[in-house]
C-alpha positions in Angstrom: 0.4 -0.1 0.2 1.4 3.3 -0.8 0.7 6.8 1.1 -2.4 8.1 -0.1 -4.2 5.2 -1.3 -6.3 2.6 0.7 -5.8 -0.9 1.0 -8.0 -3.1 -1.2 -11.8 -3.1 -1.0 -11.7 -0.7 1.4 -13.4 2.6 0.3 -13.4 6.8 0.8 -16.3 8.4 2.2 -17.1 11.5 3.8 -17.4 12.1 7.3 -20.8 13.4 6.8 -21.9 9.8 6.2 -21.2 9.0 9.4 -21.5 11.6 11.8 -25.2 11.4 12.8 -24.3 7.3 13.5 -21.5 7.9 15.8 -23.1 11.4 17.4 -25.8 9.6 18.8 -24.8 9.9 22.5 -25.3 7.5 25.0 -28.5 5.7 25.2 -30.8 6.1 28.2 -30.2 3.3 31.0 -33.9 3.9 31.8 -35.3 2.8 28.7 -35.6 -0.8 28.9 -35.4 -0.9 25.0 -31.8 0.1 25.9 -30.6 -2.8 27.9 -30.5 -5.3 25.2 -26.7 -4.9 24.8 -24.6 -8.1 24.8 -20.9 -8.3 25.9 -18.3 -10.1 24.3 -15.8 -11.3 26.9 -11.8 -10.9 26.3 -9.3 -11.3 28.8 -9.4 -8.1 30.5 -11.5 -6.4 28.2 -15.6 -6.4 27.6 -16.6 -4.3 24.4 -20.4 -3.7 23.8 -21.3 -5.8 20.4 
């Protein structure tokens, strides 16, 4: 891979295309529908999936 080129299979998009998705904030814990997150466990690591 040379400088300025994306790896094969990747595509370049504008930040505005994903900003709404990542700017949603933290779900409210008082809403039962928001408490459905599953957790994947690795040694020393707990990430919501």
